[in-house]
C-alpha positions in Angstrom: 0.0 0.0 0.0 1.4 3.4 -0.9 1.6 6.2 1.6 -0.9 8.3 -0.5 -3.5 5.4 -0.2 -2.8 5.0 3.5 -3.4 8.7 4.1 -6.7 8.7 2.3 -7.9 5.6 4.2 -6.8 7.2 7.5 -8.7 10.4 6.8 -11.8 8.4 5.7 -11.6 6.3 8.9 -11.4 9.4 11.2 -14.3 11.0 9.3 -16.5 8.0 9.7 -15.7 7.7 13.4 -16.5 11.4 13.8 -19.8 11.0 12.1 -20.7 8.0 14.2 -19.8 9.9 17.4 -21.9 13.0 16.3 -24.9 10.7 15.5 -24.7 9.2 19.0 -24.6 12.6 20.6 -27.4 14.0 18.4 -29.7 11.0 19.3 -29.0 11.4 23.1 -29.9 15.2 23.0 -33.0 14.5 21.0 -34.3 12.0 23.5 -33.3 13.8 26.8 -33.4 17.6 26.0 -36.9 19.2 25.3 -35.4 22.5 24.3 -33.2 20.8 21.8 -36.2 19.1 20.3 -38.1 22.4 20.1 -35.2 24.1 18.3 -35.1 21.1 15.8 -38.8 21.6 15.0 -38.4 25.3 14.5 -35.3 24.7 12.3 -37.3 22.1 10.3 -40.1 24.6 9.6 -37.6 27.2 8.4 -36.0 24.7 6.1 -39.4 23.5 4.7 -40.5 27.1 4.1 -37.3 28.0 2.4 -37.6 24.9 0.2 -41.2 25.8 -0.7 -40.2 29.3 -1.6 -37.3 28.1 -3.7 -39.6 25.6 -5.6 -42.2 28.3 -6.2 -39.6 30.8 -7.5 -38.2 28.1 -9.7 -41.6 27.2 -11.1 -42.5 30.9 -11.6 -39.3 31.5 -13.5 -40.1 28.6 -15.8 -43.7 29.6 -16.6 -44.0 31.0 -20.1 -47.2 33.0 -20.9 -49.1 32.6 -24.1 -48.3 36.3 -24.9 -44.6 35.6 -24.7 -45.1 32.6 -27.1 -47.2 34.7 -29.5 -44.5 37.4 -29.6 -41.9 34.7 -30.3 -44.1 33.3 -33.1 -44.4 36.8 -34.7 -40.6 37.1 -34.5 -40.1 33.7 -36.2 -42.7 34.6 -38.8 -40.8 37.7 -39.7 -37.5 35.9 -40.1 -36.4 35.1 -43.7 -36.9 31.4 -44.7 -34.2 29.4 -46.4 -35.1 29.4 -50.1 -33.4 26.2 -51.3 -33.4 22.6 -50.1 -29.7 22.7 -49.4 -30.1 25.8 -47.2 -33.1 24.3 -45.5 -31.0 21.3 -44.5 -28.2 23.5 -43.2 -30.8 25.7 -41.3 -32.4 22.6 -39.8 -29.1 21.1 -38.5 -28.0 24.5 -37.1 -31.3 25.0 -35.2 -31.2 21.5 -33.8 -27.6 22.0 -32.6 -28.5 25.4 -31.1 -31.4 23.8 -29.3 -29.2 21.1 -27.8 -26.7 23.6 -26.6 -29.3 25.7 -24.9 -30.9 22.7 -23.2 -27.5 21.8 -21.7 -27.4 25.2 -20.0 -30.4 24.5 -17.8 -34.0 25.4 -17.2 -33.5 29.1 -17.7 -32.8 28.4 -21.4 -35.7 26.1 -22.1 -37.7 28.7 -24.0 -34.9 29.7 -26.4 -34.2 26.0 -26.8 -37.8 25.3 -27.7 -37.8 28.1 -30.2 -34.8 26.6 -31.9 -36.4 23.2 -32.1 -39.6 24.8 -33.4 -37.7 26.6 -36.2 -36.2 23.2 -37.2 -39.6 21.7 -37.2 -40.9 24.3 -39.6 -38.5 23.2 -42.4 -38.4 19.4 -41.7 -40.1 17.3 -44.4 -42.0 15.2 -41.8 -43.1 17.2 -38.7 -44.8 14.1 -37.0 -41.6 12.1 -37.4 -39.5 14.9 -35.9 -41.9 15.4 -33.0 -41.5 11.7 -32.2 -37.8 12.1 -32.2 -38.1 15.2 -29.9 -40.2 13.2 -27.4 -37.4 10.6 -27.1 -34.4 13.0 -27.0 -35.5 16.4 -25.7 -36.5 17.2 -22.1 -40.2 17.0 -21.5 -40.6 20.7 -20.5 -39.0 21.8 -23.8 -41.2 19.4 -25.9 -44.3 20.9 -24.1 -43.2 24.4 -25.1 -42.8 23.2 -28.7 -46.3 21.7 -28.7 -47.7 25.0 -27.2 -46.1 26.9 -30.0 -47.8 24.6 -32.6 -51.2 25.0 -30.9 -50.9 28.8 -30.7 -49.9 28.9 -34.4 -52.9 26.8 -35.4 -55.2 28.9 -33.2 -53.9 32.1 -34.9 -54.5 30.6 -38.3 -58.0 29.4 -37.4 -58.9 33.0 -36.5 -57.7 34.4 -39.8 -58.8 31.4 -42.0 -62.1 32.8 -43.3 -60.5 36.2 -44.0 -58.5 34.7 -46.9 -60.6 31.5 -47.7 -62.3 30.9 -50.0 -60.1 32.8 -52.5 -61.7 35.8 -54.2 -61.8 34.1 -57.6 -64.3 31.6 -56.3 -67.0 34.3 -56.1 -68.3 32.8 -52.8 -67.9 33.3 -49.1 -68.4 31.0 -46.1 -71.1 31.8 -43.5 -72.6 30.0 -40.5 -75.4 27.7 -41.4 -78.7 29.7 -41.5 -82.0 28.4 -40.1 -83.2 27.6 -43.7 -80.5 24.9 -44.0 -81.4 22.0 -41.8 -78.8 19.4 -42.7 -75.3 19.1 -44.1 -72.2 21.1 -43.3 -72.0 23.5 -40.3 -71.2 26.4 -42.6 -72.5 27.1 -46.1 -71.4 29.0 -49.3 -73.0 32.3 -50.2 -72.7 34.1 -53.5 -70.6 37.3 -53.8 -72.1 38.3 -57.1 -75.2 37.8 -59.4 -75.0 34.6 -61.5 -77.2 33.6 -64.5 -78.7 30.2 -65.1 -76.1 27.8 -66.7 -73.1 30.0 -65.7 -70.0 28.6 -64.0 -69.8 29.9 -60.5 -66.3 28.6 -59.9 -63.9 25.7 -60.9 -62.0 23.8 -58.3 -59.3 21.1 -58.4 -59.6 18.3 -55.8 -57.1 18.0 -52.9 -57.4 14.2 -52.9 -58.7 11.6 -55.3 -59.3 7.9 -55.3 -60.1 6.1 -58.6 -62.7 3.3 -58.3 -61.1 -0.1 -57.7 -62.3 -1.8 -60.9 -61.0 1.1 -63.1 -57.7 1.1 -61.2 -57.3 -2.6 -62.0 -58.3 -2.2 -65.6 -55.9 0.7 -66.1 -58.4 2.7 -68.2 -58.3 5.9 -66.2 -55.6 8.2 -64.8 -55.0 7.3 -61.1 -54.4 11.0 -60.3 -56.9 13.2 -62.2 -59.4 10.4 -63.0 -59.3 11.2 -66.8 -60.2 8.4 -69.1 -57.2 7.3 -71.1 -57.8 7.1 -74.8 -56.0 4.7 -77.1 -54.4 7.6 -78.9 -52.9 9.0 -75.7 -49.4 8.3 -74.3 -49.8 6.9 -70.8 -47.3 6.5 -67.9 -47.3 4.1 -65.0 -45.9 3.4 -61.5 -45.5 -0.1 -60.0 -46.5 -0.9 -56.4 -44.6 -3.3 -54.1 -46.9 -6.2 -55.1 -46.5 -5.6 -58.9 -49.8 -3.8 -59.4 -49.7 -0.9 -61.9 -51.1 2.6 -61.5 -51.6 4.3 -64.9 -51.4 8.1 -65.5 -52.5 10.3 -68.4 -49.4 12.6 -68.3 -46.0 13.0 -66.7 -47.2 15.8 -64.3 -49.9 13.4 -62.9 -47.4 10.6 -62.5 -44.8 12.9 -60.7 -47.5 14.4 -58.5 -48.8 11.0 -57.4 -45.3 9.6 -56.8 -44.2 12.5 -54.6 -47.4 13.0 -52.7 -48.5 9.5 -51.7 -47.4 6.6 -54.0 -43.8 6.3 -52.7 -45.1 6.3 -49.1 -48.0 4.0 -49.4 -47.4 1.5 -52.3 -43.6 1.1 -52.6 -40.7 -0.1 -50.5 -38.7 3.1 -51.1 -37.3 5.1 -48.1 -40.1 7.5 -47.1 -38.1 10.5 -46.1 -34.7 10.8 -47.9 -34.4 14.6 -47.5 -32.7 14.6 -44.0 -30.6 11.5 -43.5 -28.4 12.8 -40.7 -31.2 12.5 -38.1 -33.0 9.4 -39.2 -31.2 6.8 -41.3 -33.5 4.0 -42.4 -31.9 0.6 -42.7 -34.9 -1.7 -43.2 -34.2 -5.4 -42.8 -35.7 -8.0 -45.2 -38.3 -8.8 -42.5 -39.3 -5.1 -42.1 -39.6 -4.7 -45.9 -41.8 -7.8 -46.1 -44.0 -6.5 -43.3 -44.4 -3.2 -45.2 -45.2 -5.1 -48.4 -47.8 -7.2 -46.5 -49.5 -4.1 -45.0 -49.7 -2.4 -48.4 -51.2 -5.5 -50.0 -53.9 -5.7 -47.3 -54.8 -2.1 -47.8 -55.2 -2.6 -51.6 -57.3 -5.7 -51.0 -59.5 -3.8 -48.5 -60.4 -1.4 -51.3 -62.2 -4.2 -53.3 -65.2 -3.6 -51.0 -65.6 0.0 -52.2 -64.0 1.6 -49.2 -62.4 4.6 -50.8 -62.5 6.4 -47.5 -59.8 4.2 -46.1 -57.5 5.0 -49.1 -58.2 8.7 -48.8 -57.3 8.6 -45.1 -54.0 7.0 -46.0 -53.4 9.6 -48.8 -54.3 12.5 -46.5 -51.6 11.4 -44.0 -49.1 11.0 -46.8 -49.9 14.5 -48.1 -49.2 15.9 -44.6 -45.8 14.1 -44.6 -44.8 15.2 -48.1 -46.1 18.8 -48.0 -42.7 20.3 -47.8 -41.2 18.1 -50.4 -43.9 19.1 -52.9 -44.0 22.9 -52.2 -42.1 23.5 -55.4 -45.0 22.2 -57.5 -47.8 23.6 -55.3 -48.6 26.2 -58.0 -48.5 23.8 -60.9 -52.0 23.7 -62.5 -51.5 20.0 -63.0 -51.1 19.4 -59.3 -54.7 18.4 -58.6 -54.0 17.9 -54.9 -52.8 21.5 -54.1 -54.9 23.3 -51.5 -56.5 26.5 -52.8 -54.9 28.8 -50.4 -51.1 28.9 -50.1 -51.2 30.0 -46.5 -53.0 26.8 -45.4 -52.1 23.2 -45.8 -54.4 20.3 -46.5 -54.8 19.6 -42.7 -55.8 23.2 -42.0 -58.8 22.7 -44.4 -59.9 19.3 -43.2 -59.6 20.5 -39.6 -62.7 22.7 -40.2 -64.9 20.2 -42.0 -68.1 18.8 -40.6 -67.7 15.2 -39.6 -70.3 12.5 -39.8 -70.9 9.5 -37.5 -69.0 6.4 -38.7 -68.4 3.0 -37.3 -65.6 1.5 -39.3 -64.9 -2.3 -39.0 -62.7 -3.1 -36.0 -59.8 -4.2 -38.2 -59.6 -1.0 -40.3 -57.6 1.0 -37.8 -55.2 -1.9 -37.3 -54.8 -2.0 -41.1 -53.9 1.7 -41.3 -51.7 1.6 -38.2 -49.7 -1.4 -39.7 -49.3 0.5 -42.9 -47.9 3.6 -41.2 -45.6 1.5 -38.9 -44.2 -0.3 -41.9 -43.6 2.9 -43.7 -41.9 4.7 -40.8 -41.7 3.0 -37.4 -43.3 5.3 -34.8 -45.5 7.1 -37.3 -48.5 5.0 -36.2 -48.4 6.9 -32.8 -49.7 10.0 -34.5 -53.0 8.3 -35.5 -55.0 7.1 -32.6 -58.1 4.9 -33.0 -60.3 7.9 -32.1 -58.5 10.4 -34.4 -58.8 7.8 -37.2 -62.5 7.5 -36.7 -62.9 11.3 -36.7 -60.8 11.8 -39.8 -62.7 9.0 -41.6 -66.0 10.6 -40.7 -64.9 13.9 -42.2 -63.7 12.3 -45.4 -66.7 10.1 -45.9 -69.2 12.9 -45.1 -67.6 15.4 -47.5 -66.6 13.1 -50.4 -67.8 13.8 -53.9 -68.4 11.3 -56.7 -66.7 12.2 -60.0 -68.6 11.4 -63.1 -68.7 12.4 -66.8 -72.0 13.3 -68.6 -74.7 11.2 -66.9 -72.2 8.8 -65.4 -71.3 5.3 -66.2 -73.6 2.3 -65.9 -71.1 -0.6 -65.5 -69.9 0.1 -61.9 -69.8 -3.3 -60.1 -72.2 -3.4 -57.1 -70.6 -3.2 -53.6 -70.6 -6.6 -51.7 -71.3 -4.6 -48.5 -74.7 -4.2 -46.9 -76.4 -0.9 -48.0 -76.1 0.6 -44.5 -72.3 -0.2 -44.5 -71.5 1.1 -48.0 -70.0 4.5 -48.8 -72.1 7.0 -50.6 -70.7 10.2 -52.3 -72.3 13.5 -53.2 -73.4 12.7 -56.7 -76.6 14.0 -58.3 -76.7 11.0 -60.6 -76.1 8.5 -57.7 -72.8 6.9 -56.4 -73.3 3.9 -58.7 -72.5 6.1 -61.7 -69.2 7.6 -60.5 -65.6 6.8 -61.7 -63.9 7.8 -58.5 -64.1 9.8 -55.3 -62.6 13.3 -54.6 -62.4 15.8 -51.8 -62.6 19.6 -52.3 -61.7 22.5 -50.0 -64.4 24.9 -51.2 -67.3 22.6 -52.3 -67.3 20.7 -49.1 -69.4 23.6 -47.7 -72.3 23.0 -50.1 -75.4 21.7 -48.3 -77.9 19.3 -49.7 -81.3 20.2 -51.1 -83.8 18.1 -53.0 -84.4 21.3 -55.2 -80.8 22.5 -55.5 -80.0 25.8 -57.1 -76.5 24.6 -58.3 -74.9 21.4 -59.5 -71.4 19.9 -59.8 -70.2 18.8 -63.2 -67.0 17.4 -64.5 -65.4 17.9 -68.0 -63.1 14.8 -68.4 -61.1 15.2 -65.1 -61.8 15.5 -61.4 -61.8 19.3 -61.7 -65.3 20.3 -60.3 -67.3 23.0 -62.1 -70.2 24.4 -60.0 -73.0 25.4 -62.4 -76.0 27.6 -61.5 -79.4 25.8 -62.0 -81.2 29.2 -62.2 -80.6 32.9 -62.0 -79.1 33.7 -58.6 -78.4 36.9 -56.7 -75.6 38.1 -54.6 -76.1 36.8 -51.1 -78.0 33.7 -52.1 -77.1 30.4 -50.3 -75.9 27.7 -52.6 -77.0 24.1 -52.5 -76.6 20.9 -54.5 -78.1 17.4 -54.5 -76.1 14.8 -52.7 -78.2 12.0 -54.3 -80.3 11.5 -57.4 -83.4 13.6 -56.6 -85.1 13.2 -60.1 -88.4 11.4 -60.1 -87.9 8.2 -62.1 -90.3 6.7 -64.7 -93.1 4.8 -62.9 -92.1 6.3 -59.5 -94.6 8.3 -57.5 -93.5 11.5 -55.7 -93.8 9.7 -52.3 -91.7 6.8 -53.6 -89.1 9.3 -54.9 -89.1 11.0 -51.5 -88.6 7.7 -49.6 -85.7 6.7 -51.9 -83.7 9.9 -51.6 -84.4 10.2 -47.8 -83.2 6.6 -47.4 -80.0 7.3 -49.2 -79.4 10.5 -47.3 -79.9 8.7 -44.0 -77.5 5.9 -45.0 -74.8 8.2 -46.4 -75.0 11.3 -44.3 -77.2 10.3 -41.3 -79.7 13.1 -41.5 -83.4 13.3 -42.4 -84.0 15.9 -45.2 -86.4 18.6 -44.1 -86.2 20.7 -47.3 -89.5 22.3 -48.6 -89.9 19.6 -51.3 -89.6 16.7 -48.8 -92.1 18.5 -46.5 -94.6 19.0 -49.4 -94.2 15.5 -50.8 -95.1 14.1 -47.4 -98.6 15.3 -47.8 -99.3 14.0 -51.3 
């Protein structure tokens, strides 16, 4: 044993003996001296009070008001944004590094750290993915601040939404549902100008589309814009992981589908290649096979005419790929671009009326497995309840796309009538070629005597046509179902048919003047 080691052990031994001796003396005084016990109690109270004050001061110093966060959001909004992909990646990495440095400096720097992580989130291609990483690597208090910033940003946008949407070129505005409208969306469209019978009120590209399954398999229509592909046209295609082919009428439609949803949902390609430093995907053969299986199950599920399920998956994909497709957002061939550049697809859908739906118990598991196979952890951002709400919004607001009077060869659904999906189609869902969602037209309520009608001229672009002369301030309405009285059908039979379809598809009894009048015939 060296002399240094011996000295250390000697000091340690003396210290231990001293502590034992003091403990014995302390215990003797505590048991025999009442004044000593009194002083101990008083000292304990002072210590407890001091600790409480210290905790309160610490908590107060870490409380960040909403006003402070709003000021921070305004500052971030005024900051210049990196214009190119290369600069965005550099900006992202520098903000993450800054956030990590600030976190290491303690609680006092939690707000500046949260702001850095929030800036990084704004330019990351997949915000849900990055939030999942934050939850695992960043202190909980900082993550909570980031989430509060997101909530406040959304609240601010909600307040200003109807000031800029619908865009002026649509010639309509959105107002709360008046008493004259008894069913349908919670808000309705009102004309901003006079319109003559037969005039186009506005034209609108869809945000999402889903070609009918039989036409998808036949390859006769464009998977993106739903255009019928003529023999003289040059077509393009994309292969899915199981070898199935999606056909497109043009290169822009093919590129748009590939970047917006196809690569995420139907291939084994890495979903997020933009930022590899943070999340490197090295899928094993078993993981790739699980992903392929989940995709095949989703496609098989569509055979039962469940377009809503595919639209939910495409909606999630569009959220994840929004940043990657910003460069083509103004392309007129990008049929999925929202109509207001300030708001993304989720901002529109957030405001939609939802209908009551009860999807099969295995549907959520199917979507969850698909998301997990695409990007492990992504399934955490779609709960069973949020899936049900999203599906309700999509199914309630879906339009059927048709040409002319619609087709007459659509295979019947194997589902029971009450379980099938109906779309807003004045000729009836059975005559559509596909399903589409629109940001403006979703606010059109149903009427059995509609003053407007949706039409389509070869693609999923919706043209809203006036059925009669309309004045500025008139509320617009369309027919969700076929409301024409058919040959050999009495007015009462027509009323029962359309009311039955409305109850099945949208869960409301129509109380329009025509239905009320027909009830007494």
